[in-house]
C-alpha positions in Angstrom: 71.8 6.5 7.6 75.4 5.3 7.5 77.0 4.9 10.9 80.7 5.4 11.2 82.9 4.6 14.1 83.8 7.8 16.0 87.4 8.5 16.6 87.3 8.8 20.3 90.3 10.9 21.2 92.3 9.4 24.1 90.7 11.2 27.1 91.7 8.3 29.4 95.3 9.5 29.1 94.3 12.4 31.3 94.7 10.2 34.4 98.4 10.5 34.0 98.4 14.2 33.1 100.1 16.7 35.3 100.0 20.4 35.4 102.9 21.9 33.4 105.0 24.3 35.4 105.1 27.0 32.8 102.0 26.1 30.8 102.4 29.1 28.5 100.7 29.3 25.1 102.1 31.6 22.4 100.9 32.1 18.9 103.3 32.8 16.1 102.5 36.2 14.7 103.8 37.4 11.2 104.7 41.0 11.7 105.1 41.5 8.0 101.3 41.0 7.8 100.6 43.9 10.1 101.6 46.9 7.9 98.2 48.6 8.2 97.8 48.0 12.0 97.5 50.6 14.6 97.5 50.1 18.4 93.7 49.5 18.4 94.1 46.7 15.8 96.8 45.0 18.0 94.4 45.3 21.0 91.6 43.6 19.0 93.9 40.8 18.0 95.1 40.4 21.6 91.6 40.3 22.9 90.6 37.5 20.4 93.7 35.5 21.4 93.0 35.9 25.1 89.5 34.7 24.7 90.8 31.2 23.9 93.6 31.2 26.5 96.5 32.4 24.4 99.1 34.2 26.6 101.2 35.9 24.0 102.5 36.4 20.5 105.9 35.4 19.2 106.6 38.3 16.9 108.3 36.9 13.7 110.0 39.5 11.6 112.4 39.8 8.6 115.7 41.7 8.6 114.4 45.3 7.8 117.0 46.2 5.1 117.5 42.7 3.7 115.6 43.3 0.5 116.1 47.0 0.0 117.6 50.0 1.6 115.2 52.3 -0.2 112.9 54.0 2.3 109.8 53.2 0.2 110.6 49.5 -0.2 112.4 48.3 3.0 110.8 46.8 6.0 111.9 49.2 8.7 108.2 49.8 9.5 108.2 46.4 11.3 110.0 48.0 14.2 107.2 50.5 14.5 104.6 47.8 14.6 106.5 45.9 17.3 106.4 49.1 19.3 102.7 49.3 18.8 102.4 45.6 19.8 104.2 46.2 23.1 102.1 49.3 23.8 98.9 47.3 23.4 100.2 44.3 25.2 101.3 46.3 28.2 97.7 47.6 28.6 96.2 44.1 28.4 98.4 41.8 30.5 99.6 40.0 27.4 103.1 38.7 26.7 105.4 39.1 23.6 108.6 37.5 22.5 110.8 38.6 19.7 111.2 35.9 17.0 113.8 36.7 14.4 113.4 35.1 11.0 116.9 34.0 10.4 116.2 32.1 7.3 117.3 35.3 5.7 121.1 35.6 5.4 123.7 37.0 3.1 122.9 35.5 -0.3 120.0 35.2 -2.8 117.3 35.9 -0.3 119.1 39.0 1.1 120.3 40.9 -1.9 121.6 43.9 0.0 123.7 41.8 2.3 122.1 43.5 5.3 120.9 40.4 7.2 120.7 40.2 11.0 123.6 41.4 13.0 124.3 41.2 16.7 124.4 45.0 17.2 120.9 45.6 15.8 119.4 42.6 17.5 120.8 43.5 20.9 119.5 47.1 20.5 116.0 45.8 19.8 116.0 43.3 22.6 117.3 45.9 25.1 114.5 48.2 24.1 111.9 45.8 25.5 113.6 43.9 28.2 112.0 46.0 31.0 108.6 46.0 29.4 105.8 44.3 31.5 104.8 42.6 28.2 108.2 41.0 27.7 107.8 37.2 28.2 110.5 36.0 30.7 111.8 32.4 31.1 113.6 31.9 34.4 113.7 35.7 34.7 115.4 36.0 31.3 113.8 37.5 28.3 112.9 34.7 25.9 114.2 35.1 22.3 113.2 32.6 19.5 114.1 32.2 15.9 112.9 30.7 12.7 116.0 28.9 11.3 119.4 30.5 11.9 121.7 27.6 11.8 123.9 29.3 9.1 124.7 32.1 11.5 126.7 29.8 13.6 127.2 29.3 17.4 129.6 32.3 17.7 126.9 34.7 16.4 124.6 33.8 19.3 127.4 33.7 21.8 128.4 37.3 20.9 124.8 38.4 21.0 124.4 37.2 24.5 127.8 38.7 25.5 126.8 42.1 24.2 123.6 42.0 26.2 125.2 40.6 29.3 127.5 43.7 29.3 124.3 45.7 29.7 123.2 43.4 32.5 120.5 41.9 30.2 120.2 38.2 30.2 118.3 36.2 27.6 117.2 32.6 27.0 117.4 31.6 23.3 115.2 28.8 22.0 115.9 28.6 18.3 113.6 27.0 15.7 116.4 25.3 13.7 114.5 23.6 10.9 117.4 21.3 9.8 117.4 19.5 13.1 113.6 19.4 13.4 113.2 18.0 9.9 116.0 15.5 10.3 114.4 14.2 13.6 111.4 13.0 11.6 113.6 10.7 9.5 116.4 9.9 11.9 116.9 9.3 15.6 115.5 12.4 17.3 117.9 12.0 20.3 120.8 12.1 17.9 119.6 15.3 16.4 119.1 16.8 19.8 122.7 15.8 20.8 124.1 17.2 17.5 122.3 20.5 18.1 123.6 20.9 21.6 127.1 19.9 20.5 127.2 22.4 17.7 125.3 25.3 19.5 126.4 25.3 23.1 125.6 29.0 23.4 121.9 28.3 23.1 119.5 27.4 25.9 116.4 25.7 24.7 114.8 24.5 21.5 111.7 25.2 19.4 110.6 22.2 17.3 109.3 24.0 14.3 108.2 20.9 12.5 104.7 20.3 13.7 103.7 18.9 10.2 104.6 15.5 8.9 107.2 15.5 6.1 105.9 14.2 2.8 103.8 11.4 4.3 100.1 10.7 5.2 100.7 10.2 8.9 100.3 12.4 11.9 103.4 13.2 13.8 103.7 11.1 17.0 104.8 12.4 20.3 108.0 10.3 20.2 110.0 13.0 18.5 109.0 15.8 20.9 109.6 13.5 23.9 113.1 12.6 22.7 114.0 16.2 21.9 112.7 17.5 25.2 114.2 14.8 27.4 117.6 15.0 25.8 117.6 18.8 26.2 116.7 18.5 29.9 119.1 15.6 30.6 122.0 17.8 29.2 121.2 20.4 31.8 119.9 23.0 29.4 117.9 25.7 31.2 115.9 27.1 28.3 112.4 25.9 27.4 111.3 23.2 25.1 108.7 24.7 22.8 106.3 22.4 21.0 104.6 23.8 18.0 101.0 22.9 17.0 99.4 23.7 13.7 96.0 23.1 12.2 97.2 22.9 8.5 99.8 23.7 6.0 99.3 24.6 2.3 101.0 27.1 0.1 100.8 28.0 -3.6 102.4 31.1 -4.9 102.1 29.8 -8.4 105.6 31.1 -9.3 107.1 28.0 -10.8 109.1 27.3 -7.7 108.2 23.8 -6.3 109.3 25.1 -2.8 106.4 27.6 -3.0 103.6 25.0 -3.9 102.9 22.2 -1.5 100.5 20.7 1.0 101.2 18.7 4.2 99.0 16.0 5.5 96.8 17.8 7.9 93.4 16.1 7.9 93.4 15.3 11.7 96.6 17.2 12.5 95.3 19.9 14.9 93.5 17.7 17.5 96.0 14.9 17.2 99.0 17.1 17.9 97.2 18.9 20.8 96.4 15.4 22.3 100.0 14.6 22.2 101.0 17.8 23.9 98.5 17.6 26.8 98.7 13.9 27.5 102.3 12.8 26.7 104.8 15.6 26.0 103.8 18.3 28.5 106.1 20.9 26.9 107.3 24.0 28.7 105.6 26.2 26.1 103.2 25.5 23.3 103.5 27.7 20.2 100.6 27.8 17.8 101.5 28.0 14.1 100.1 30.5 13.4 98.0 33.5 14.2 98.1 35.1 10.8 100.3 33.4 8.3 97.9 33.6 5.4 100.4 32.3 2.8 100.8 28.9 4.5 97.1 28.5 5.4 97.6 27.8 9.1 96.1 31.0 10.4 93.7 31.1 13.4 92.9 34.8 13.2 89.8 36.2 11.6 90.3 36.9 7.9 91.8 40.3 7.0 89.8 42.9 5.2 91.5 42.1 1.9 90.0 44.8 -0.3 90.0 47.8 2.1 92.6 50.2 3.3 91.6 50.1 7.0 93.9 49.0 9.9 93.0 45.3 9.7 93.5 45.1 5.9 96.2 43.0 4.2 97.6 42.9 0.7 97.5 39.2 -0.1 98.5 39.2 -3.8 98.4 35.6 -5.2 97.4 34.3 -1.8 94.0 35.8 -2.1 93.1 33.0 -4.5 93.1 30.5 -1.6 92.6 32.7 1.4 89.6 34.9 0.6 86.4 33.6 2.2 88.3 30.7 3.8 87.6 31.3 7.5 89.5 29.4 10.1 88.0 31.1 13.2 86.2 28.1 14.5 89.5 26.3 14.9 90.1 28.6 17.9 87.4 26.5 19.7 89.5 23.4 19.3 92.5 25.4 20.6 90.5 26.7 23.6 89.6 23.2 24.8 93.1 21.9 24.7 94.7 25.0 26.1 92.5 24.8 29.1 93.5 21.1 29.5 97.2 22.0 29.1 97.1 24.8 31.7 95.1 22.9 34.3 96.4 19.4 33.9 93.0 17.7 33.2 90.3 17.9 30.5 87.9 20.8 31.1 84.2 20.2 31.7 82.1 20.4 28.5 79.4 23.0 29.0 77.9 23.3 25.5 77.4 21.3 22.4 79.7 22.2 19.5 81.0 20.6 16.3 83.9 22.2 14.4 84.1 20.9 10.9 86.5 21.5 8.0 86.8 20.6 4.3 88.6 21.5 1.1 86.5 23.1 -1.6 87.4 20.7 -4.5 88.7 17.2 -4.9 92.4 16.7 -4.9 92.4 15.4 -8.5 90.3 18.3 -9.9 91.7 20.1 -12.9 91.6 23.8 -12.0 92.0 26.7 -14.4 94.6 28.4 -12.2 97.3 27.6 -9.6 100.5 25.6 -9.5 101.4 21.9 -9.4 101.0 21.0 -5.7 103.6 18.7 -4.2 101.9 16.1 -1.9 98.5 16.7 -3.5 97.8 13.0 -3.2 98.0 13.0 0.6 94.8 14.7 1.9 91.6 12.7 1.9 88.6 14.1 0.0 86.3 14.4 3.0 84.5 16.6 5.5 86.0 16.2 9.0 84.2 16.9 12.2 85.4 17.4 15.8 82.6 17.2 18.4 82.3 18.3 22.0 78.9 17.4 23.6 77.6 17.6 27.2 76.0 14.1 27.0 75.3 11.3 24.6 74.6 12.7 21.2 74.6 11.7 17.5 76.6 13.8 15.0 75.2 13.5 11.5 77.1 14.6 8.4 76.0 14.9 4.8 78.0 15.6 1.7 75.8 15.4 -1.4 74.9 11.8 -2.2 76.9 10.7 0.8 74.0 11.6 3.1 73.4 11.0 6.8 76.7 9.6 7.9 76.8 9.6 11.7 79.0 9.0 14.7 78.4 9.0 18.4 79.8 11.4 20.9 79.5 11.7 24.7 80.4 14.0 27.5 83.8 12.3 28.3 85.7 14.2 25.7 86.1 15.0 22.0 85.1 12.6 19.2 85.8 12.8 15.5 84.2 11.6 12.3 84.2 12.2 8.6 82.2 11.8 5.4 83.9 11.5 2.1 83.1 13.6 -0.9 80.7 11.9 -3.3 81.9 10.8 -6.7 79.3 13.0 -8.4 79.5 16.6 -7.2 77.1 17.9 -9.9 77.0 21.6 -9.9 78.4 21.6 -6.3 77.4 20.5 -2.9 77.0 22.2 0.5 78.0 20.0 3.5 75.6 19.8 6.4 76.4 18.9 10.0 74.0 18.4 12.9 74.0 17.4 16.6 71.0 15.4 17.9 70.8 15.4 21.7 67.8 15.0 24.0 65.1 15.3 21.4 66.4 18.4 19.7 68.7 18.9 16.7 71.0 21.7 15.9 72.0 21.9 12.2 74.7 23.9 10.6 74.7 24.5 6.8 78.0 25.3 5.2 78.1 28.3 2.9 81.0 27.3 0.7 80.4 24.8 -2.1 82.5 21.7 -2.8 82.8 21.6 -6.6 84.9 20.0 -9.3 84.8 23.3 -11.2 87.6 25.4 -9.7 89.3 28.6 -10.7 92.4 28.0 -8.6 94.0 24.8 -7.2 93.1 25.3 -3.5 94.0 22.9 -0.7 93.2 25.5 2.1 90.1 24.3 4.0 87.0 26.1 5.0 86.3 25.7 8.8 82.8 25.9 10.2 80.9 25.5 13.4 77.6 24.1 14.6 76.7 25.3 18.1 77.5 28.4 20.1 80.3 30.5 18.9 80.6 33.3 21.4 84.4 33.2 21.4 84.8 33.2 17.7 81.7 35.1 16.3 78.3 34.0 15.3 77.5 30.9 13.2 74.7 30.1 10.7 72.5 27.4 12.3 69.0 26.5 13.0 67.4 24.6 15.9 64.8 21.9 15.0 62.4 20.6 17.6 
């Protein structure tokens, strides 16, 4: 047996943790992936989210007539799905925010020229301002964006003016990507000051960039701390929204390098959560995402890809790296840290669980399909494990010839370990993870092979669970005396 040093996540920092005033957790929801939904489907998604402490969805949607004005090809149906979402959320004490995808503007990605305009946006916002499901910040309806810098300060100023004339007041926290990305390479304080100088009509900030940019290094809390403190020092009354994501990979195999990349994500999810709960204490956490299949950072159960039912989704090229790649067990990681975030201290550990994840082929494998992946060299070829145990336990991991690698965990908080892929994968290997505690062993056998023979270049991980999975569905496991 090979013993590896566990990565003991910094539970001691909890002694300086304090309860966050708002302590709200939202999950980014891609409305364009809800075409087949009905109210019941929304209710099912809301129930799954609530089980792990998520308070609401940020409903991201595209300008309805940006791509086409034809009734059979436009996206006007998104407004109907937003109505369904509010109907369901009102019945389940769940919150919703409108998140406008403002990366679409007049130009190549909006061929009709019908991008967002203040009149349409104000009408949608006014429709829901009195809904019990509308999330309010300082008694104002919270509105967020993805991008939107190109629209300019006057656009948002006029939007707020139009709503104010209806006695509707909103707090806007934009997810301006240029500032968030620049903050990783330049002084974050300077970027925050630039944002506030150029967009004085806006109230808060959503730091969209939870992933490291083109480097094998987890984001530190320094950027979030600088952005948040500068915002508050300037007297801005809107929220600082910190995003947290488990992964990022996309490959549409269309020849566009902007559509084929992977970000370093091996330890990203627990690392970023640790920063949020022990250092940053943001006003709001936004999980990226609930259902963005294309970028591989979904937490929702997989859609029924080949059916026409309410939970189905047409994935197209994405099905090559999404089908059978469940991420549901990552919701257990989220559940632990969300509890910590809301209560100001780590929760008691009441059951033994190990969440593990791995990619299904080595990064240098030659696959028969898929594009050339930018940053393909960054991820480690390994199986990663995140453990919660009630008392002293040994977590053992095997990946083919790299058998019986182990690390120690205890009841003080999460621990992490890994086992690398073996050099020789043969016809494929199935990882195995077990927890030994008090004379008994619980073993979980993965069901998806790691192989060098691949049909599509796939950097999207499979996520599994050893131990109870009542909040995310059953797991395959066996208990050995």
